[in-house]
N, C-alpha and C positions, 0 to 999 in steps of 0.2 A: 374160222370165220373168213368169209370171202372178202377180198379187198374191195370188190365192187359194192358189196353190201355196206362195208364200213364207210365207204365214201358216200353212198346214198343216204345213210343215216347220220352223216356229218360227224362221225366219230373222230376223224382226223382233225376236224376243226376244233373239237373239244380238246384234243391233245395240244394243238397250237396255242389255244387260250391258256391251258394249264402251264405250258412251258414258259409263258410270260411271267409267271410267279416264281420261277426258279432263278437263282442268282449265280449258279456255278455251271461250268461245262458238264461236270459229272452229274449234277441234278437234271440238267436238260437232256443228257444222254439217257438217263433212266426213263424219262418221260417219252423220249423218242422210241424206246424199246417197249413201252407199255403196251400190253395186249390182254384181252379178256382171259381170265383164268377159269379153270373148270373144277378145281378142288375146293370144297366148302371151307376147309380149315384155312387155306391160303387167302381166300376172299375175305373171310371174317377177320383174320389177323390184319390184313391191309386196311380194312375199314376201321377197326378198333384203334390202330395206330394213328390214323387220320383224326379220329375223334379226340385222342389224347392231345395231338398237336393243336387242334381247334380249341380245346379247353384252355390251353396255355395262352393262345393268342387272344381269346375272349377275356382272359383274366387281365389283359393289358400289360403283360410282361414283355420285355424286350429280349428276344432270343439271341444270345451271343454266338451266332453261326460263323465259324471261321471262313474267311475268304480264301478261295483256292487260286486266286490270281497269282501267277508266277510259280506256284508250288507244283502244279501238275507237270509243267515243262521240266522242272528240276528233277523230279522223280523219274520222268521218262528218259532222262539222260544218264541215269545211274548205270554204271557198268559199261559205258561206251568209251571210256577213256577221257571224257570231258573234264576239264579242270573248272570247278565251280568258282564263280566270282564273288566279290564282296556283296553284290546285290542279291545273288542267289542265297547266300547264307543269311542275309537279313530277312529274306522271304521265309526261309525255313524257321528261323527264330520266332518271327511273328506268328507263323502258322502253329507252331508248337505251343506258344503262349495262349493262343486262341483256343486250341484243343483243351488245354487245362481249364480255361474259363468255362467252356461248354460242359466239361466233365463235372465241375463243381456245381454249375447251374442245374444240370439234369438231376444230380444227386439231391439237390435241395427241393426239387419238384416231384419227388417220388410218389407222394400221395395224389397229386393232380394228374400225373402222366406216368403211371407205372409201366405201361407197355412199351413206351419208347425210351425210357430212361436206361434200359438195359444195354442199349447200343453204346452209350457214352461211357459205360463202365469198361469197355474194351479199348478206349482211346489211350494212346501212349503219349506221355508228356516228355519222356527222354531228358530228364534233368541234367545228366552229365553232358550231353551234346549241347543243350541250351547254355549251360555254364561256360563251356569251352568257346562257343561262338561269341558269347557276350564278353569273355575275357580277351578275345582277339580282335573283334570287330565292333565298331559302334558308328551308327549313322552312315553305314556304307563305306567306312574307312578302316583299314587295318591299324590297330593301335601300336604305339611304340613298344608296349610291354608284351606284345604277342610272343616275342622270343628275346632272349638276351642278346643275340647277334644283331637282330633288327634294331634294338635299342642302342647298341653300340654304334652301328652304322649311322643311324639318324643323328646321334649326338655329334659325331664327326662332321656330318653334313651341315648341321646347324652352326657349328663353329666355323666351318669353311665359308658358309654363306655370309656370316657376320664379317669375316675377314675381307671377303670380296666387296661387300657393301661399303666397308670403311675405305678401302682403296678407291672405289668408284666415287665416293663422296669427295675424296681428296682431289681426284682428277677433275671432277666437275667444278670444284672450287677454283682450281687453277685456270680453267677454261670457261668460266661462267659467261663471259662476254660473247662467246661464239656458239653457245648452246641454244637450241630452239626452245627448250624448256628444261627446268631443273628436275628431271625425272628419269629414273632408271627403268628401262624396258627389257622385255625378253624377246629374242629372235632366235629361232632354231634351238630353243632350250638353253641359250647362253645370255648372260647379262650384257646389255649395251647401253650407250648413252646417245641422245639425239643431238647431232651437230648440224649447224647450218651448212647448206651445200657448198657455199663459197669458201668455207674455212675448214672443211673436214681434214685436209692434209696437215693441218697444224697439230692434230692429235695423233700421237704415235699409236697405231693399232690397225685392226683389220675391219674393213667395211663388210658388214653382213647383210644389210638390207637398205632400201630407200622407202620414203613415204610415197603415197599415191601421187601426190603433187610433184614429187621430185625435189622438193625444197629442203628435205631433211635426210641426212645420211646417218644410219645407225652404226656406231663404231664400237668394237670390242677393244678396249685399251690393252696394250701389250702387258701392262702391269698386272692384269688379272687373267691373262690367257692361260698361264700354267695352272693357276688356281682353279680355273673353270674346267680344265682338262682333268684335274684331280677330282673335281666334283662330279664329272661325268662318270668316272670310274666308280665312285661311291654310289651313284644313282643306279649303275648296273648291278652292283652288289646288293643294293636295296631291292631291286626288282626280283633278283634271284631268291633272296630270302623271303620276300612276300609270296613268291610262287611256292616255295617250300612249305610255308605256313598254310596256304590255301590247299596244297596237296594233302597235308596231314588232316585238315578238316574234311576234305573230300573223302578220304578213306573212312573217316568216322561216319559220315553220312551214308556211304555205301554199305557199311555194316548194319545200318538201321533201315535198309531199303524196304524190308517187309513191314516194319512198324509204320513207316511213313505212308506206304501204299494203303495199309489198313486204315490209317487215319483219314486219308483222302476218300476211301470208300465209305467210311462211316459218315463223314461230313456230307458226301453226296446223298447218302440215305436220308439224313436229316433234311437236307435241302429239298429232296423229292417229297418227303412226308409233309413238310410245312408248306410246300407249294400246293399240295392237294388240299390242305386245311384252309389256306388263303382263298383258293378257288371255291371251296365249299361255302365259305362265308359270303361270297358274292351272290349266292343263290339260295341261302338258307338250307344248304344240303345237310341231310341227316343219314345215319346208318340205318340199314334195313335188316330185317330177318331173312336169312337164307334158308330155303326149303329144298329138300331133296325128294319130295313127293310129287314134284311137277306142278304144284299149285302156286299161282301168283295172285296177289291182291294188293293193288296200289291205291292209295288214298291221297286225294289232293295233289296229284302229280302235275308238274308243269314242265314243258320243254325248256331246256336251259337257254334257248335263244328267244323264248317267248314269255319270259318271266312276268313281265308287266301287263301283257295283253291277253294271255291265255286263261280261259276259264279252267280252274283246277279239275283234273280228270280222276274219276273213280272207276276202277276196272278190276274184274276178277276173271280168271281163266285157269283151267288146268285141273280143277278138282272134280266137279260134277259134269263138266263139259270141257272139251279140248278145242272146239272150233267155235269161234264167235263171228257171226255174220252181221256186219255193221251197215245199216242203211240210213238214208236221209238225203236232204237236198244238196245240190252242188254248192261249194264254198261253205258248207256247214261244219267242216272240221273233221271229216272222216279220215282223210289222209294224215292230218296232224295227230290223230289218235295212234295210227300205225307207227309213225315216226317217233312219237314220244315214248311209247312202250318199248320199241326196239332200241332206241338210243339209251334209255335209262337202264335196260337190261345189260347192254354192253358196258355202261359206266359202272354199274354195280359189280359186275364180274371183273372189272379192272381195279376194284378196291376203292372206288370213288364214292363220296357222299353225294346223294342225289336230292333234288327238290321235290320231296313228297312229305306227307304228314307221318308222324310217328305211328307205328303199328303196321306199316306196309311190309309186305314180304315178296320176295322174288324167287322163282325157281332157277335152277342152274341149267343152262343150255350149252351143249357142246357144239352146236352149229346154229347160227342165225342167218337166215336168207330173206332177202326182200326184193319184191318186184313192185316198184313205185314209179309213177310217171308214165309217159307214153312209150318210153323205151325204144324209139325208132333209131335205127342204125343205118345212116345213108351210105356209109362205106360198104356195108354188107348187103345193102338193098333189102333190109328187113322192115316190114310194116310194123305198126303198133302191135297188132295181133300176133304176127310171127315172132317178134322179139319176145313177147310175153310167153308164148308157148315154149320157146327155146329155154327160157328161164324156168318154166314149170317142169320141163323134162328133168332139169338138174335137181329141182326140189323133190320130185317124186323119187329120183334115184338116191338122194341123200337123206330123205325123211326117216325119222325114227322117234322113239319116245322122248329123247332129249333135244329135239329140234324145234326151233321157233321159226315159223314161216309167216311173212307179212305180204299179203297180196292185195294190190290196189286195183279195183274195177276188174274183177276176174272175167275174162273172155268178153270184154265189152266191145272189142273192135271187129266183130263179125256178125253174121246173121243171128238175131236174138234167139230164134228157136233152137238153132244148133248150139249157140253159145250157152244157153241155159242147160241143155242136156250135158254138154261137155263139162260145165262148171260143177254140176251135181256129181258126175262120175269122178272128177278129179278130187273133189272134197271128200267123197266117200273113201277113195283110196288113201288119201292123206290121213284120214281119221283111222282107217284100218291099220296104218303103219304106226299110229300112236303119236303123230306130230301135234304140236300146239300151233293152231292156225288162227290168225286174225285176217279177215277178208272183207273188203268193202264191195258193195254192188248196188245197182238200181233194179235188178231183176226181182219182180214180185214173187216169182216161182221159188226163188232161193229162200225167201222169207218163210213161205209155206213149208218148204222142205225142212228148214231149221226147226220150226215149231213142232214138227211131227216126228223128228228123228232123234234118237238117243245120242248123246255126245255132242249135240249141236245146240247153240243158243243164239237168239236174236238180240240185237242192240240197235238203238236208234240215236241219231243226233237230233236233239230237240230243236223245234222251229216254231216261231210265233205266227200262227195263221192270220192274226189280225194285222200285224205290222209287216208280215212277210219277211221277217228278219231271222236269221239263224241265231240260236242261243248258245251254240258251241258246247252243249252239255250232253254227255253220254248217259243214256238210260238203258240198263241191261234188262232183258226180259220182254222187250217190246220191239216190234218192227216199225220202221219209219217210212215216211212218204218222201217222194222226190220233189213234190210241189213244183214240177216243171212248168205247168200252165200258169200258176199264180206268179211265179218269178218272171216268166216271159211277159205277162201282162204288165207287171210293175216296171219292167225294163223298156216297155214301149211298143210291143207287138200290138197291131191294130185289134180293135174289139171284134171285128168280123172274124178274124183268124182265131181269136181266143174262143169265141162262141162256137165256131165250127169244130174246134178241137174237142170241146166239152161234149158236143153233140155226138161225135164219133165214139168217145169213151162210153157214153151212156148206151149207145146202140151196139156196143161190142159184145 
């Protein structure tokens, strides 16, 4: 599929909208890599999985999809020598618990969603790792009982802090009159008392800091200095023991790297599938039949960006005829037909559910090419006609039995006589090559050609001649009129010009 065609048919915009329903980086990455598939089994599996997810969502159940926030970075750091933190282990614990919940949930929904339940069966809960993290860490803090040595160190620290506090209370009691407030503070990791500036020399100790105003001096009394030094030594012992505990847990996590990566991949798969289901629900998307005989038949189709305004489209092509020539008035919806069929074909081959009626079927195309719009390229000095011809050269070169070609206003930007001849010759060649072709035109001669030639069929966009308003409805088997004079009259061209135009047509 050409990137130019994907952009022209707004496939990339569909992917952007789809990505808004994914909640994880992994799910969004799957959508970013999404591309039309060509194997029937893959397409059908992707659609069936989306149907399963849509069934669960429509049943009103809440999907316990694990959050990947934090866990993706953790797994990416495995094997790099990085020592995981308490926060990292909390993320791992939460993730594994969520994986267990998802596994149980999908097992309970086996009848409703059998095709996607199989993924959850491969999730790892890693109970031993969960239990060890839970034994050592809670609420992001290493517990005293994580090791006997840590428990011993912290017990000593608690006793020492209590001793320091009692001595500080005694000092503050003796010097109550010169204290700024009766409160113990911390400065540089050491306990201090707040003494009024003019009296701080009355307290035996070391000045560690001053208040912003300069009116308070924070003193470490000599009576607790040695105890605080001892406490600092214990704090160092505590930090080393905590690092040892984190190291042991890190080794455990590294041994489960494959299992954690698989859990992330499966979670991303579910996020991707449920994003497709949520998106399908916004447009009443359904699964379609996939045909390998080249025939497509869509019923009640709507363009995803024109859901509320578009008249549903019925269209068949590829069975008894492979080239459909669409005629009708300007602004009558001919181009919308091309874009709708092309975009829905891309979406179907991407495993998405599409806004059509049940019973619709799509052929598989290994190449979809479109030439829609005036195609002018100012940088390359290409006119509308030249730009279209350049695209048609590529189409003829790439055309084959599994190719879909969408051509808007074939050869319209040149002399009508030559344009008609060129159009017929090009369409004959594309038909000979076996391509499926939808083409719009205002040339009457192409209508006649289609009516008389095997493998070709006419279609028209319906128009109300009384109100001079397009009905945006496609009718296959009939050629349409442009209604150029009627539309020109309605839009304000003078009666003299209109009558002169009709006179020339009658005398032609």
